[in-house]
PLY file of the C-alpha trace (Angstrom):
ply
format ascii 1.0
element vertex 70
property float x
property float y
property float z
element edge 69
property int vertex1
property int vertex2
end_header
-0.22 21.31 -20.79
-0.69 17.62 -21.38
2.55 16.56 -19.63
2.97 12.42 -20.02
4.97 11.40 -16.37
6.79 7.78 -16.54
5.74 6.02 -13.70
7.26 1.82 -13.36
7.09 -0.56 -10.31
7.70 -3.87 -10.24
4.73 -5.92 -7.87
5.73 -9.06 -6.38
2.92 -12.51 -6.81
2.99 -14.52 -4.03
2.78 -17.85 -6.82
3.49 -18.25 -9.88
1.04 -16.90 -12.12
-0.54 -18.13 -15.74
-2.75 -15.73 -16.83
-3.89 -12.11 -14.82
-7.68 -12.97 -15.85
-9.67 -9.58 -14.37
-7.86 -5.97 -14.14
-9.41 -2.92 -12.30
-6.88 0.08 -11.89
-7.90 3.70 -10.29
-6.43 6.37 -8.15
-6.35 9.08 -5.40
-4.94 11.96 -6.19
-4.18 14.72 -3.17
-2.93 18.15 -4.41
-0.39 18.86 -1.34
0.28 22.11 -2.77
0.27 23.99 -6.30
3.48 22.17 -7.58
2.76 18.91 -5.32
0.61 16.15 -6.03
0.92 12.60 -4.16
-1.45 9.74 -3.68
-1.64 5.58 -4.50
-2.34 4.26 -7.45
-5.08 0.94 -6.39
-4.74 -2.10 -8.56
-6.76 -5.25 -7.51
-7.29 -8.10 -10.21
-8.20 -11.85 -10.35
-5.36 -14.29 -11.93
-4.78 -17.80 -12.89
-1.77 -19.76 -11.39
-1.56 -22.28 -13.88
-3.51 -22.32 -17.25
-5.59 -25.95 -16.21
-6.47 -24.13 -13.12
-10.56 -23.05 -12.68
-9.76 -21.09 -9.27
-8.88 -17.74 -9.71
-6.64 -16.09 -6.49
-7.14 -12.14 -5.83
-4.57 -9.40 -5.78
-4.31 -5.84 -4.08
-1.51 -3.74 -4.22
-1.65 0.17 -4.14
1.33 2.34 -5.35
2.80 5.34 -3.76
3.63 7.76 -6.32
3.82 11.94 -5.37
4.83 13.94 -8.75
6.41 18.07 -8.59
5.38 19.95 -11.26
7.02 22.36 -12.48
0 1
1 2
2 3
3 4
4 5
5 6
6 7
7 8
8 9
9 10
10 11
11 12
12 13
13 14
14 15
15 16
16 17
17 18
18 19
19 20
20 21
21 22
22 23
23 24
24 25
25 26
26 27
27 28
28 29
29 30
30 31
31 32
32 33
33 34
34 35
35 36
36 37
37 38
38 39
39 40
40 41
41 42
42 43
43 44
44 45
45 46
46 47
47 48
48 49
49 50
50 51
51 52
52 53
53 54
54 55
55 56
56 57
57 58
58 59
59 60
60 61
61 62
62 63
63 64
64 65
65 66
66 67
67 68
68 69
């Protein structure tokens, strides 16, 4: 059985963003029980603050989640 589970999260950045130049999304999962999965979505990357900027800033976020499976 396939099931789509929507996940929406706003990620706050410390500065303005003109362009995300690199992004990588990983996850770690843990089965807590037969019907319960939890873990983190790991988002890493680089961005530019302005279009003309040559300097890229790094960012890293861990987004926790818990999913109850029917």
